[in-house]
N, C-alpha and C positions, 0 to 999 in steps of 0.2 A: 574967411579966417575968424571973424569976430563972431560969426554965427556959431561956428563950433565951439568957442569958448563960452558963449551964452548957454549953448546947449549942455555943455559939460557942467556948467555951473548949476543949471537948473537940475539936471540929473542928480548932482550931489546933493542939492536941497532936498530933493524928493528922497533920496536913499536915507538922509539923516533924519528925514521927517519919519520915514517907515520904520526906521531903526528906533526912534523914540516910542512910536506907537507900540511896537513890538515888546520894549522894555515896560512901557506902562502895563501892557497887557499881561506880561509875565508877572509884575508886581501885583497886579489886581487878583490873579488867578492864585499867586503863592499866600496872599493875606486871606483869601476865601479858604484854601485848603487848611491853612494854619487855623483858622476860627472853626472850620468844620471838626478837624482833629481835636481841638481843646474843648469844643462843645460835646463831641463823643466821648472824650476822657472824662468830662465831668459827670455825664450821665452814667458811665460805667462806675464811677466812684460812688454816684448817689446809690446805684443799684447795689453795689457791695455794702454801703453803709446800712441800707434797709435790711438786707439779708441778715447781717450781723445783728441789727437791732431786734429782728423777729426771731 
């Protein structure tokens, strides 16, 4: 009986840890994506301003 409880608690710990890793990975990807989009937008804006300037 005790073995089952210990196994279940370790499984829950593992699941919560993997869930935390998944959330961290999603946050990392999201921040990278936002950085990529904002840098791309600034490049587009820069290109537009140089076109207008020329």
